[in-house]
C-alpha positions in Angstrom: 6.4 -14.5 25.1 6.2 -18.2 25.4 7.8 -18.0 28.9 4.8 -15.7 30.1 2.4 -17.8 28.1 3.1 -20.6 30.5 2.5 -18.6 33.5 -0.5 -16.8 32.2 -2.8 -18.3 34.8 -0.8 -16.9 37.7 -0.9 -13.5 36.4 -3.3 -10.8 37.7 -5.9 -9.3 35.3 -3.9 -6.2 34.4 -0.9 -8.2 33.6 -2.9 -10.6 31.4 -4.3 -7.6 29.6 -0.8 -6.3 29.0 0.4 -9.8 28.0 -2.4 -9.8 25.2 -1.2 -6.5 23.8 2.3 -7.8 23.8 1.2 -10.8 22.0 -0.5 -8.7 19.5 2.3 -6.5 18.9 4.8 -9.6 18.6 2.4 -11.1 16.0 2.2 -7.8 13.9 6.0 -7.4 14.0 6.5 -11.1 13.0 4.2 -10.5 10.1 5.9 -7.2 9.0 9.5 -9.1 9.1 8.3 -11.7 7.0 6.8 -9.5 4.4 9.9 -7.1 4.7 12.3 -10.2 3.9 10.9 -10.4 0.6 10.9 -6.5 0.0 14.6 -6.4 1.1 15.7 -9.3 -0.7 18.2 -8.9 -3.4 17.1 -12.2 -5.1 14.8 -11.6 -7.8 13.5 -15.1 -7.2 11.7 -14.1 -4.0 8.2 -13.3 -5.0 5.7 -11.2 -3.2 3.0 -13.2 -1.5 -0.4 -13.0 -3.5 -3.9 -13.7 -2.0 -7.2 -13.9 -3.8 -9.7 -11.3 -2.8 -12.6 -9.2 -3.9 -11.2 -6.0 -5.5 -14.2 -3.9 -4.4 -13.8 -5.0 -0.7 -10.2 -4.4 -0.7 -10.7 -0.9 -2.3 -13.5 0.1 0.2 -11.2 -0.7 3.1 -8.3 1.3 1.8 -10.4 4.3 0.6 -12.5 4.7 3.5 -9.6 4.4 5.7 -7.8 7.3 3.8 -11.1 9.2 3.4 -11.1 9.2 -0.6 -13.6 8.2 -3.1 -13.1 5.5 -5.6 -14.5 4.4 -9.1 -14.3 0.7 -10.3 -15.5 -0.4 -13.4 -16.1 -4.0 -12.3 -15.5 -6.0 -9.2 -13.7 -9.5 -9.5 -11.9 -12.0 -7.4 -8.4 -11.3 -8.2 -5.1 -12.6 -7.0 -2.8 -10.0 -5.9 0.1 -9.0 -3.7 -2.7 -7.0 -1.6 -0.3 -6.3 1.3 2.2 -4.4 -0.7 -0.5 -3.1 -3.0 -2.1 -1.4 0.0 1.4 0.1 0.8 1.5 1.6 -2.7 -2.0 2.9 -2.9 -1.7 4.5 0.7 1.6 6.1 -0.2 0.0 7.6 -3.4 -3.3 8.8 -1.7 -1.1 10.4 1.2 1.0 12.1 -1.4 -1.8 13.5 -2.8 -3.3 14.9 0.5 -0.2 16.2 1.5 1.3 17.7 -1.5 -1.8 17.8 -4.1 -4.7 20.3 -4.7 -8.5 19.7 -4.7 -10.5 16.5 -4.7 -8.5 13.1 -4.6 -10.2 10.3 -6.5 -9.0 6.5 -7.1 -9.8 5.2 -10.6 -9.7 1.4 -11.0 -10.1 -0.3 -14.4 -10.0 -4.1 -14.7 -9.1 -4.8 -18.3 -6.0 -6.7 -19.6 -4.2 -5.4 -16.6 -5.2 -3.7 -13.5 -4.9 0.0 -13.6 -5.2 2.0 -10.4 -5.0 5.7 -10.9 -4.8 8.3 -7.7 -5.7 11.6 -9.3 -5.9 15.1 -7.7 -6.2 18.6 -9.1 -2.8 19.7 -8.5 0.5 19.9 -10.9 3.1 17.1 -10.2 6.5 18.8 -9.7 8.8 18.9 -12.6 12.0 17.0 -12.9 14.2 20.0 -11.6 11.6 20.8 -8.8 12.0 17.0 -7.5 15.8 17.4 -8.0 16.1 20.6 -6.2 13.3 20.5 -3.6 12.4 23.4 -1.6 12.9 22.9 2.4 9.3 23.1 3.0 8.8 20.1 0.4 10.7 17.8 2.8 9.4 18.9 6.1 6.9 16.0 6.4 8.4 13.3 4.7 11.6 11.3 3.7 11.1 11.7 0.1 11.4 8.2 -0.9 8.0 6.8 -1.0 7.6 6.9 -4.9 10.9 5.1 -5.1 9.4 2.3 -2.8 6.1 2.1 -4.9 8.1 1.9 -8.1 10.2 -1.0 -6.7 7.3 -2.9 -5.4 5.5 -2.5 -8.7 8.6 -4.0 -10.5 8.4 -6.9 -8.0 5.0 -7.4 -9.2 5.8 -7.2 -12.8 4.0 -3.8 -12.8 4.9 -0.1 -13.3 4.3 3.2 -11.8 3.3 6.0 -14.3 3.4 9.7 -13.0 1.4 12.2 -15.4 2.0 15.8 -14.3 -1.1 18.2 -15.1 -3.4 17.2 -13.2 -1.2 15.0 -11.2 -2.0 11.4 -11.8 0.0 8.5 -10.2 -0.9 5.2 -12.1 -0.1 1.8 -11.0 -0.4 -1.0 -13.7 0.2 -4.5 -13.0 -0.9 -8.0 -14.2 -3.5 -10.1 -12.1 -5.1 -13.7 -11.9 -8.6 -13.7 -12.1 -10.5 -16.1 -9.9 -14.0 -14.9 -10.4 -15.2 -17.8 -12.1 -13.7 -20.0 -9.6 
């Protein structure tokens, strides 16, 4: 990338456009690599990167992108691992879209902890159904999404709770409130 950057002015317009796409892809891959280092690390001392942002703005972005409604009891400026929390929320929403039934709603409660509940009108598979899934159940995914969500929640000192009928996948995690700042 640096070699091409030094020769940018000598490139024709089509090649310059291609170069900018390459730079953009390079930056996204670099960010993904840095974020993945923390996730894949075996050290418990490595912490997830936290950012401070409006909870409502983050929810609006995630839910509109995935075409689901959300309910939020109050908006606050919270310090959270938004990058990883987005991965968790999108995984739960996509699971509900792919395997659930009826309307999907995201309910968010800010109290002593942050609670994010993804609910549909279906019935979550029993332990035995998950242990011995049908071939159709695995046709569109690898089946490891909930394990990743559970792992990320543990890294954020939170937890994943799954309730069966109707299906409710709940993320609970502590937060830092920066609304008064």
